[in-house]
VOGU-3710 file (C-alpha; in Angstrom, 3 decimals, decimal comma):
1> xxxxxxxxxx> 29,163/27,166/-36,968  27,195/25,528/-39,788  30,516/24,407/-41,339  31,519/22,887/-38,002  28,202/21,048/-37,792  28,601/19,878/-41,385  32,106/18,691/-40,555  30,719/16,370/-37,885  27,625/15,542/-39,975  25,521/16,968/-37,152
11> xxxxxxxxxx> 22,232/18,135/-38,629  19,368/19,143/-36,315  15,814/19,133/-37,633  12,877/20,062/-35,455  10,816/18,389/-34,262  13,258/15,699/-33,208  11,989/12,300/-34,331  14,937/10,074/-33,473  13,824/7,780/-30,584  17,205/8,033/-28,848
21> xxxxxxxxxx> 17,142/11,823/-28,646  13,437/11,909/-27,787  14,037/9,626/-24,840  17,115/11,604/-23,784  15,258/14,936/-23,817  12,315/13,447/-21,914  14,721/12,220/-19,237  16,306/15,684/-19,092  12,848/17,228/-18,606  11,976/14,701/-15,891
31> xxxxxxxxxx> 15,280/15,502/-14,195  15,357/19,301/-14,357  11,709/20,436/-14,559  10,978/19,659/-10,867  14,286/21,230/-9,775  13,620/24,497/-11,652  9,921/24,792/-10,832  10,432/23,898/-7,176  12,159/27,276/-6,792  9,053/28,907/-8,252
41> xxxxxxxxxx> 6,893/26,905/-5,803  5,085/25,207/-8,689  4,103/21,558/-8,023  6,148/18,921/-9,866  3,116/17,604/-11,703  2,331/21,009/-13,208  5,975/21,336/-14,142  5,744/18,185/-16,250  2,578/19,395/-18,018  4,053/22,875/-18,662
51> xxxxxxxxxx> 7,243/21,263/-19,967  5,108/19,216/-22,357  3,455/22,414/-23,628  6,845/24,061/-24,226  8,507/21,168/-26,113  5,385/19,985/-27,944  4,257/20,759/-31,467  2,090/23,625/-30,198  5,010/25,156/-28,288  8,569/25,344/-29,608
61> xxxxxxxxxx> 8,057/22,118/-31,559  11,185/20,487/-30,159  9,796/16,970/-29,817  7,407/15,010/-31,983  4,645/13,232/-30,088  5,555/9,813/-31,441  4,255/6,389/-30,504  6,461/6,300/-27,395  4,283/8,969/-25,782  1,193/6,942/-26,564
71> xxxxxxxxxx> 2,764/3,768/-25,158  4,455/5,237/-22,077  1,554/7,631/-21,547  -0,882/4,752/-21,380  1,417/2,867/-19,030  1,675/5,979/-16,849  -2,084/6,414/-16,779  -2,580/2,785/-15,766  0,218/3,182/-13,230  -1,569/6,082/-11,515
81> xxxxxxxxxx> -4,770/4,092/-11,182  -2,917/0,916/-10,188  -0,920/2,669/-7,454  -4,110/4,310/-6,216  -5,649/0,868/-5,714  -2,426/-0,599/-4,344  -1,833/2,194/-1,832  -5,405/2,110/-0,538  -5,722/0,728/2,958  -8,409/-1,883/2,364
91> xxxxxxxxxx> -9,497/-1,933/5,986  -9,843/1,835/5,968  -11,710/1,573/2,670  -14,166/-0,959/4,087  -14,936/1,408/6,929  -15,414/4,364/4,540  -16,829/2,592/1,479  -20,229/4,199/2,038  -18,605/7,636/2,277  -16,580/6,946/-0,881
101> xxxxxxxxxx> -19,719/5,851/-2,732  -21,544/8,981/-1,587  -18,697/11,234/-2,770  -18,514/9,357/-6,074  -22,260/9,666/-6,716  -22,331/13,347/-5,728  -19,230/14,047/-7,856  -21,039/12,441/-10,812  -24,576/13,796/-10,321  -23,824/17,494/-9,694
111> xxxxxxxxxx> -21,334/18,113/-12,547  -23,561/16,048/-14,865  -26,757/17,886/-13,899  -25,242/21,374/-13,993  -23,337/20,497/-17,170  -26,376/19,264/-19,107  -28,285/22,461/-18,244  -25,425/24,812/-19,212  -24,653/22,885/-22,410  -28,283/23,020/-23,533
121> xxxxxxxxxx> -29,030/26,610/-22,536  -25,715/28,489/-22,667  -23,852/26,647/-25,405  -26,840/25,511/-27,455  -25,696/21,907/-27,977  -27,989/18,970/-28,611  -29,044/16,524/-25,904  -26,574/13,715/-26,736  -23,687/16,150/-27,080  -24,677/17,844/-23,829
131> xxxxxxxxxx> -24,809/14,543/-21,925  -21,428/13,368/-23,260  -19,818/16,743/-22,551  -21,330/16,886/-19,044  -20,077/13,382/-18,279  -16,582/14,714/-18,958  -17,054/17,252/-16,150  -18,014/14,423/-13,807  -14,927/12,258/-14,360  -11,646/12,893/-12,625
141> xxxxxxxxxx> -8,122/11,502/-12,677  -5,863/11,138/-9,642  -3,188/13,379/-11,134  -2,314/14,757/-7,683  -2,048/11,332/-6,045  1,790/11,294/-6,121  1,642/14,400/-3,905  -0,116/12,576/-1,066  2,380/9,710/-1,402  5,239/12,187/-1,111
151> xxxxxxxxxx> 3,777/13,625/2,106  3,081/10,134/3,481  -0,656/10,722/4,026  -1,939/8,244/1,435  -3,718/6,260/4,182  -5,693/9,221/5,477  -9,484/8,882/5,530  -10,018/11,740/3,061  -7,566/10,176/0,580  -9,289/6,782/0,744
161> xxxxxxxxxx> -12,673/8,447/0,216  -11,380/10,397/-2,798  -9,759/7,295/-4,325  -12,881/5,194/-3,780  -15,020/8,028/-5,169  -12,815/8,098/-8,269  -13,610/4,452/-8,964  -17,360/5,118/-8,664  -17,361/8,340/-10,697  -15,121/7,112/-13,501
171> xxxxxxxxxx> -17,079/3,867/-13,802  -20,323/5,797/-14,298  -18,621/8,203/-16,722  -17,136/5,395/-18,766  -20,518/3,661/-18,876  -22,049/6,831/-20,358  -19,181/7,024/-22,852  -19,576/3,368/-23,837  -23,321/3,731/-24,370  -23,080/6,911/-26,465
181> xxxxxxxxxx> -20,216/5,581/-28,594  -22,163/2,350/-29,061  -25,190/4,315/-30,298  -23,180/5,704/-33,208  -21,416/2,445/-33,973  -24,654/0,579/-34,534  -24,161/-1,472/-31,379  -27,225/-0,312/-29,534  -30,138/-2,591/-28,871  -32,817/-2,939/-26,255
191> xxxxxxxxxx> -30,396/-4,940/-24,116  -27,286/-2,828/-24,782  -27,190/-1,068/-21,410  -27,953/-4,221/-19,466  -25,482/-6,274/-21,472  -22,679/-3,720/-20,987  -23,249/-3,436/-17,228  -23,465/-7,217/-16,947  -20,152/-7,674/-18,780  -18,413/-5,147/-16,539
201> xxxxxxxxxx> -19,825/-6,690/-13,342  -18,918/-10,255/-14,398  -15,402/-9,254/-15,482  -14,847/-7,307/-12,244  -15,922/-10,367/-10,244  -13,563/-12,586/-12,281  -10,648/-10,206/-11,657  -11,371/-9,958/-7,931  -11,636/-13,744/-7,533  -8,884/-15,053/-9,832
211> xxxxxxxxxx> -6,137/-12,408/-9,618  -5,482/-12,871/-5,844  -5,332/-16,651/-6,255  -2,905/-16,395/-9,184  -0,835/-13,805/-7,311  -0,651/-15,861/-4,120  0,385/-18,946/-6,098  3,089/-17,001/-7,964  4,584/-15,233/-4,933  4,873/-18,523/-3,044
221> xxxxxxxxxx> 6,937/-20,079/-5,804  9,057/-17,214/-7,088  10,961/-14,845/-4,812  13,123/-13,074/-7,393  12,230/-9,383/-7,197  12,589/-8,710/-10,938  10,328/-11,651/-11,789  7,773/-10,484/-9,200  7,776/-6,951/-10,645  7,233/-8,208/-14,207
231> xxxxxxxxxx> 4,429/-10,468/-12,982  2,633/-7,575/-11,252  2,883/-5,357/-14,332  1,571/-8,198/-16,485  -1,448/-8,538/-14,184  -2,089/-4,777/-14,398  -2,149/-4,821/-18,192  -4,161/-8,031/-18,251  -6,826/-6,343/-16,126  -6,741/-3,208/-18,281
241> xxxxxxxxxx> -6,843/-5,205/-21,517  -9,790/-7,338/-20,371  -11,710/-4,204/-19,401  -11,089/-2,652/-22,825  -12,159/-5,934/-24,423  -15,652/-5,643/-22,913  -15,988/-2,012/-24,018  -14,739/-0,042/-21,001  -11,586/2,008/-20,497  -8,543/0,121/-19,216
251> xxxxxxxxxx> -8,053/2,464/-16,238  -10,868/0,659/-14,415  -9,115/-2,695/-14,886  -5,800/-1,247/-13,664  -7,505/0,142/-10,555  -9,161/-3,212/-9,818  -5,806/-4,979/-10,248  -4,331/-2,647/-7,635  -7,181/-3,358/-5,230  -6,994/-7,144/-5,474
261> xxxxxxxxxx> -3,172/-7,313/-5,326  -3,189/-4,933/-2,365  -2,907/-7,664/0,279  -0,091/-9,479/-1,482  2,175/-6,414/-1,674  2,786/-4,992/1,817  3,112/-1,234/2,042  6,650/-1,617/3,409  8,277/-4,154/1,086  10,943/-4,206/-1,635
271> xxxxxxxxxx> 8,352/-4,932/-4,329  6,197/-1,953/-3,292  9,254/0,277/-3,300  10,189/-0,874/-6,806  6,685/-0,316/-8,132  6,519/3,236/-6,771  10,050/4,031/-7,887  9,651/2,987/-11,523  6,230/4,618/-11,828  7,217/7,945/-10,286
281> xxxxxxxxxx> 10,594/8,059/-12,021  9,519/7,269/-15,574  6,014/6,225/-16,561  3,914/8,833/-14,739  6,143/11,795/-15,804  6,049/10,488/-19,390  2,239/10,506/-19,239  2,118/14,062/-17,852  4,522/15,395/-20,487  2,381/13,747/-23,174
291> xxxxxxxxxx> -0,741/15,457/-21,797  1,024/18,811/-21,981  2,008/18,219/-25,620  -1,673/17,998/-26,564  -2,428/21,524/-25,346  -2,597/24,144/-28,112  -2,468/27,506/-26,383  -2,494/29,431/-29,691  -5,815/27,991/-30,859  -7,382/28,571/-27,458
301> xxxxxxxxxx> -6,662/32,274/-27,444  -7,352/32,679/-31,156  -11,005/31,612/-30,978  -13,581/33,400/-28,850  -15,886/30,365/-28,983  -13,125/28,123/-27,636  -12,540/30,479/-24,720  -16,281/30,681/-24,012  -16,674/26,904/-24,105  -13,534/26,382/-22,018
311> xxxxxxxxxx> -14,645/28,942/-19,406  -18,039/27,304/-18,948  -16,473/23,833/-18,808  -13,939/24,903/-16,156  -16,493/26,694/-13,957  -18,995/23,819/-14,107  -16,351/21,142/-13,449  -14,820/22,945/-10,464  -18,178/24,020/-9,031  -19,654/20,508/-9,297
321> xxxxxxxxxx> -16,650/18,887/-7,585  -16,606/21,494/-4,830  -20,317/20,989/-4,089  -19,774/17,214/-3,925  -16,822/17,581/-1,528  -18,664/20,152/0,609  -21,764/17,979/0,926  -19,682/14,906/1,798  -17,871/16,877/4,488  -21,120/18,199/5,967
331> xxxxxxxxxx> -22,923/14,836/5,835  -20,120/13,011/7,669  -18,914/15,957/9,825  -15,377/15,920/8,510  -12,731/18,602/8,972  -12,467/21,506/6,485  -8,929/20,408/5,564  -10,312/16,967/4,637  -12,855/18,635/2,346  -10,005/20,598/0,784
341> xxxxxxxxxx> -8,015/17,403/0,220  -11,009/15,566/-1,303  -11,695/18,527/-3,592  -8,033/18,738/-4,600  -7,829/15,055/-5,488  -11,178/14,890/-7,273  -11,175/17,918/-9,572  -8,322/17,063/-11,968  -9,507/16,051/-15,446  -7,283/13,934/-17,676
351> xxxxxxxxxx> -7,814/10,233/-18,307  -11,543/9,640/-18,802  -11,939/13,243/-20,014  -9,422/12,728/-22,802  -11,027/9,397/-23,683  -14,483/10,977/-23,870  -13,497/14,018/-25,934  -11,486/11,963/-28,424  -14,339/9,485/-28,856  -16,837/12,332/-29,330
361> xxxxxxxxxx> -14,496/14,180/-31,707  -14,118/11,098/-33,922  -17,896/10,454/-34,162  -19,296/11,994/-37,357  -23,012/12,806/-37,291  -25,275/12,227/-40,335  -25,130/15,980/-40,978  -21,377/15,738/-41,440  -20,550/17,541/-38,194  -18,610/16,072/-35,336
371> xxxxxxxxxx> -20,428/15,086/-32,153  -17,897/17,194/-30,215  -16,456/19,997/-32,335  -13,027/21,655/-32,266  -14,173/24,257/-29,745  -14,959/21,462/-27,288  -11,670/19,708/-28,082  -9,637/22,877/-27,451  -11,761/23,767/-24,430  -11,136/20,301/-23,019
381> xxxxxxxxxx> -7,383/20,776/-23,244  -7,641/24,047/-21,315  -9,980/22,327/-18,851  -7,329/19,647/-18,294  -4,598/22,247/-17,787  -6,562/24,432/-15,352  -8,031/21,583/-13,314  -4,641/19,878/-13,059  -3,076/23,125/-11,826  -5,894/23,747/-9,322
391> xxxxxxxxxx> -5,849/20,126/-8,191  -2,097/20,111/-7,619  -1,993/23,399/-5,710  -4,959/22,576/-3,481  -3,768/19,019/-2,807  -0,253/20,264/-2,025  -1,627/22,848/0,420  -4,009/20,419/2,163  -1,474/17,577/2,261  1,126/19,824/3,871
401> xxxxxxxxxx> -1,339/20,922/6,572  -2,407/17,358/7,343  1,213/16,150/7,450  2,108/18,970/9,870  -0,893/18,137/12,078  0,150/14,483/12,129  3,696/15,454/13,069  2,390/17,510/16,000  0,239/14,599/17,171  3,216/12,262/16,965
411> xxxxxxxxxx> 5,266/14,608/19,096  2,501/14,680/21,684  2,538/10,892/21,934  5,314/10,088/24,339  5,870/6,583/23,109  8,842/4,572/24,164  11,346/4,336/21,372  11,355/0,825/19,959  14,136/-1,003/18,190  14,061/-4,499/16,694
421> xxxxxxxxxx> 17,172/-6,698/16,716  17,438/-9,427/14,057  20,296/-11,935/14,450  21,093/-13,235/10,941  23,038/-16,411/11,649  21,006/-18,633/9,294  20,906/-17,516/5,621  17,860/-19,750/5,013  15,673/-17,834/7,462  17,206/-14,373/6,985
431> xxxxxxxxxx> 14,829/-13,102/4,295  11,617/-14,038/6,105  12,823/-12,749/9,457  13,589/-9,434/7,751  10,106/-9,460/6,181  8,628/-10,014/9,633  10,639/-7,149/11,140  9,590/-4,818/8,304  5,868/-5,396/8,849  5,885/-5,085/12,652
441> xxxxxxxxxx> 8,129/-2,012/12,918  6,839/1,506/13,501  6,845/3,172/10,066  7,189/6,631/11,591  10,629/5,867/13,011  13,717/5,603/10,846  16,296/3,926/13,076  14,479/0,976/14,581  16,024/-2,023/12,782  19,352/-3,609/13,727
451> xxxxxxxxxx> 20,801/-6,694/11,996  23,406/-8,599/14,012  25,990/-11,217/13,176  27,733/-12,822/16,155  30,957/-14,731/15,434  32,546/-17,303/17,724  36,071/-16,186/18,455  37,771/-19,440/17,474  39,978/-20,892/14,759  37,123/-20,883/12,239
461> xxxxxxxxxx> 36,239/-17,239/12,842  37,560/-15,983/9,466  35,213/-18,212/7,463  32,330/-17,364/9,781  33,124/-13,666/9,446  32,895/-13,828/5,648  29,617/-15,766/5,776  28,211/-13,346/8,328  29,283/-10,377/6,237  27,333/-11,769/3,268
471> xxxxxxxxxx> 24,284/-12,281/5,498  24,449/-8,690/6,749  24,822/-7,412/3,180  21,754/-9,413/2,164  19,780/-8,020/5,113  20,855/-4,488/4,179  19,735/-5,070/0,569  16,287/-6,227/1,702  15,860/-3,203/3,973  17,229/-0,753/1,383
481> xxxxxxxxxx> 14,903/-2,066/-1,309  12,003/-1,213/1,030  13,502/2,257/1,701  14,078/1,371/5,358  17,390/2,212/7,077  19,142/-0,731/8,713  22,017/-0,674/11,178  24,342/-3,671/10,807  26,522/-4,936/13,651  29,245/-7,599/13,640
491> xxxxxxxxxx> 30,339/-8,884/17,046  32,970/-11,372/18,177  32,020/-13,385/21,254  32,691/-16,782/22,752  28,952/-17,291/23,279  26,336/-16,457/20,616  23,540/-15,821/23,111  25,746/-13,514/25,185  26,693/-11,585/22,057  23,017/-11,081/21,185
501> xxxxxxxxxx> 22,130/-9,997/24,723  25,012/-7,524/24,964  24,194/-6,048/21,558  20,525/-5,714/22,550  21,567/-3,674/25,574  24,062/-1,545/23,672  21,596/-0,716/20,881  18,674/-0,354/23,332  16,709/-2,970/21,391  13,219/-3,677/22,711
511> xxxxxxxxxx> 12,383/-6,763/20,604  14,486/-9,690/19,381  13,368/-11,600/16,267  14,933/-15,038/15,745  14,170/-18,166/13,759  12,774/-21,348/15,294  15,506/-23,897/15,964  15,648/-27,073/13,840  16,264/-30,188/15,913  19,369/-31,978/14,650
521> xxxxxxxxxx> 19,110/-35,109/16,806  16,938/-36,789/19,422  18,896/-35,321/22,317  18,537/-31,791/21,003  15,847/-29,659/22,671  12,934/-28,066/20,811  14,139/-24,484/21,204  17,852/-25,173/21,201  20,396/-23,837/23,677  20,608/-20,414/22,033
531> xxxxxxxxxx> 16,897/-19,618/22,337  16,664/-21,041/25,836  19,603/-18,885/26,965  17,990/-15,811/25,434  14,668/-16,415/27,152  16,354/-16,995/30,499  18,579/-13,937/30,360  16,354/-11,202/28,952  12,906/-9,928/29,801  12,592/-8,109/26,465
541> xxxxxxxxxx> 10,026/-9,319/23,939  11,264/-12,258/21,855  9,610/-13,433/18,628  10,568/-16,965/17,573  9,278/-17,533/14,041  9,187/-20,241/11,397  7,560/-19,423/8,056  6,629/-22,053/5,494  5,873/-19,408/2,851  6,630/-15,731/2,132
551> xxxxxxxxxx> 5,195/-13,453/4,806  3,187/-11,386/2,311  1,193/-14,443/1,176  -0,310/-15,155/4,617  -4,094/-14,883/4,678  -4,859/-14,999/8,406  -3,082/-14,639/11,744  -4,456/-16,899/14,469  -3,403/-15,854/17,966  -3,658/-18,141/20,995
561> xxxxxxxxxx> -3,505/-16,081/24,192  -3,163/-17,627/27,688  -5,261/-16,423/30,644  -3,987/-13,430/32,653  -1,912/-12,176/29,706  -3,484/-8,752/30,188  -1,490/-8,385/33,428  1,868/-8,819/31,701  3,998/-5,720/31,167  4,282/-6,283/27,389
571> xxxxxxxxxx> 0,563/-6,927/26,728  -0,070/-3,723/24,726  3,218/-4,019/22,858  2,637/-7,427/21,281  -0,948/-6,542/20,340  0,369/-3,402/18,620  2,938/-5,429/16,683  0,364/-7,975/15,527  -2,052/-5,196/14,530  0,669/-3,539/12,457
581> xxxxxxxxxx> 1,396/-6,872/10,820  -2,292/-7,430/10,076  -2,633/-3,939/8,629  0,455/-4,263/6,428  -0,501/-7,704/5,112  -4,238/-6,993/4,875  -5,087/-10,202/6,718  -7,443/-10,927/9,596  -6,423/-11,324/13,255  -8,289/-14,178/14,952
591> xxxxxxxxxx> -7,837/-14,244/18,744  -8,475/-17,281/20,941  -8,394/-16,355/24,637  -10,126/-16,526/28,005  -13,293/-14,338/28,061  -11,748/-11,861/30,502  -8,566/-11,557/28,428  -10,622/-11,154/25,241  -12,353/-8,167/26,817  -9,023/-6,380/27,337
601> xxxxxxxxxx> -7,847/-7,238/23,817  -11,099/-5,986/22,249  -10,994/-2,789/24,271  -7,443/-1,893/23,285  -7,907/-2,712/19,593  -11,161/-0,738/19,438  -9,396/2,235/21,014  -6,105/2,224/19,099  -6,445/-0,056/16,058  -10,133/-0,076/15,199
611> xxxxxxxxxx> -9,483/-0,448/11,464  -7,807/-3,846/11,863  -9,877/-6,876/10,832  -10,422/-9,008/13,920  -12,304/-12,046/15,127  -12,592/-13,207/18,732  -13,316/-16,674/20,062  -13,326/-17,880/23,639  -10,776/-20,412/24,830  -11,791/-21,111/28,419
621> xxxxxxxxxx> -9,018/-23,522/29,261  -5,488/-23,284/27,929  -5,334/-27,080/28,009  -7,872/-26,986/25,158  -5,311/-25,341/22,845  -5,517/-28,238/20,386  -9,094/-27,216/19,596  -7,676/-24,632/17,190  -5,846/-27,234/15,091  -8,823/-27,349/12,753
631> xxxxxxxxxx> -8,705/-23,550/12,382  -5,100/-23,319/11,164  -4,648/-23,776/7,418  -1,443/-23,955/5,402  -1,604/-20,233/4,530  -2,229/-19,081/8,107  0,250/-17,948/10,740  -0,274/-19,395/14,206  0,954/-17,073/16,958  1,167/-18,626/20,410
641> xxxxxxxxxx> 1,618/-16,013/23,108  3,641/-17,792/25,745  5,470/-16,523/28,834  8,529/-17,249/30,883  8,404/-19,378/33,990  7,506/-17,393/37,064  5,539/-14,746/35,145  1,911/-13,893/35,891  0,437/-15,695/32,880  2,716/-18,747/33,020
651> xxxxxxxxxx> 0,893/-22,054/32,985  2,361/-25,501/33,509  0,743/-26,622/30,249  3,359/-24,512/28,426  5,741/-27,400/29,021  3,777/-29,431/26,482  4,019/-26,727/23,809  7,140/-28,144/22,090  5,496/-31,557/21,726  2,205/-30,046/20,558
661> xxxxxxxxxx> 3,848/-27,757/18,019  6,033/-30,564/16,649  3,137/-33,011/16,399  0,184/-30,897/15,294  1,667/-27,747/13,677  4,846/-29,027/12,099  3,753/-27,998/8,584  2,352/-24,599/9,554  3,909/-21,174/9,796  4,231/-20,451/13,496
671> xxxxxxxxxx> 5,446/-17,753/15,869  6,082/-18,242/19,573  5,911/-14,841/21,226  7,351/-14,115/24,662  6,157/-10,677/25,847  8,082/-8,096/27,838  8,302/-8,611/31,577  9,210/-6,177/34,307  12,432/-6,399/36,202  15,743/-7,991/35,354
681> xxxxxxxxxx> 16,195/-11,763/34,931  19,418/-11,569/36,953  17,374/-10,519/39,986  15,725/-13,954/40,058  19,016/-15,821/40,372  19,677/-17,414/43,746  21,747/-20,161/45,335  18,714/-22,460/45,294  17,815/-21,628/41,705  21,027/-20,545/39,920
691> xxxxxxxxxx> 19,523/-20,847/36,426  16,747/-18,409/37,214  13,840/-20,857/36,955  11,235/-19,964/39,593  9,451/-22,758/41,431  5,986/-21,439/40,702  5,642/-24,004/37,890  5,276/-26,761/40,507  2,766/-24,751/42,516  0,823/-24,255/39,257
701> xxxxxxxxxx> 0,720/-28,000/38,689  -0,528/-28,744/42,180  -3,053/-25,897/42,086  -4,448/-26,982/38,704  -4,714/-30,577/39,893  -6,714/-29,570/42,993  -8,904/-27,260/40,901  -9,785/-29,971/38,377  -10,350/-32,540/41,134  -12,820/-30,317/43,028
711> xxxx> -14,508/-29,298/39,767  -14,980/-32,965/38,821  -16,508/-33,827/42,182  -18,848/-30,831/42,146
//
């Protein structure tokens, strides 16, 4: 065998140091470790850490922990914190920020207090050593966060509280670490604490003010997905680097970057899908394997002092986190499973703990001893292993229970199945119409998007078929990059509108999303023949949209609602769609409506979508619609809820909408929304009115004229 290896000049030396083979073996571990350990019912995260122990220098010494583990490990650590900030529902977080702060303070105070006492009295360490070691118990890393993403519960209240608590706890821990390390670097002064806190606060404010502005500017100008991904990663490392520059750990900067870019990256979007995919496929596993390679099991079990120190550290860390979670649950009357989830997410030690122990280990006291000795270093590694295992198992168990409960609740809700139809005739509007459909769809359903290309059956049909095929492929790419299934349909028909209507019936579509028509000449109508035919021949909801910028860069949605809209059949449906859009984009919904209509809107949103940011303003008379012109900025979306002629909320002033939109909102993003109506439009056809236009518009005109005349005289 050796001769055969010599023949091919194949010489294997362990540990492997060649970058090519290191990267290959890491990929093999990332590929097979979850598959093997899933059969043993061991969480994937623990599998990565255990694999790191086995292949590391303290295991079988297969791989050398070279600079790639330091680089990719740091990227993975930042990625975990960044995704935690990015996945956080900011509206949910605003409603639970007090709860998150309470959990963070409790998770810092109890482990720190218990830890200082045990370190002084049971381990016999000095005060500074005891404080630094106890601060390690207080910190926690969201190692188990990928589990909640996998179960789709990352927007649960308990998850948001745990993530927000992590920011509070780790900030306090890193402040303690910065102060103690500064004391032994000769950096302390009377103003050291104040100066450090001031630098962190100022830098955090700079990040939160400038990063969203830079991000919004960039996303408006560059739509290439690769360029957008690189830009986001650059912002993450800029935030982390700036935070390290002022003396804090970079994980805080990465978390802040995730928070401030949250609104610019919708939860259901190709960019979000790419960010999660790359992180979960490469960087985060690399980090976990690197953590495992640090663990020296032999030293731990060869020293009684190491085992004693590790045992006390583990008990104190777990006990302190459990007390914090239990108190938070009792204070806010949460469910036991929510306490379990908060405890599972908040008890893993890795990032700040490793930073603290390595800083303490490298500080040499005047006596020649280390501030944190080898027993603490080895005990910390065991602490990381045990807490990561406990965190993963508990989070997995709680997440599964919550996901099952949510599934049962969904089954109990007998909601009408919705499906959105997107005709893709115009390649220029295709991408933004798809973005709109992605943010208004129901995330819990997997078959609710249909892209349609209708081809005129004429001599030019071959060329149109090829162009339509490319449009459907592009729509499928956009949906696939957001991990959303899309059904594509090609239809030949002599009339485009008829093809859309027939497809809507065949696919049981409940909403049609189309682009706003561009007038080609003076004779051409505002809506165009296609849109007018659609509105006349279907009572399904129709969204007619024109976006001047990418959908994810919108900052506010202004909704003009006519009187009596609450009596329309589709009233709840369009509010639900706009609330989903607001939630996905993280922007505010600002309603202008008659006082009575506002009451219905407020009531429904408070009952079903209370976490959505809303504002309400009275619009007594629909003729005063132009009052809102001063409220609509270039980065706002104006939604005008209209209605078809003959419907309950129809007003004769709707006839002036085309002129008003063209004159006053020509440079704004706009959506004209026609809600569902009961019945069938064909039922309204008659010999006297063959096009289906009811005569109530004229009665409206006369009635409004008499009303204004009497009001003027009185």
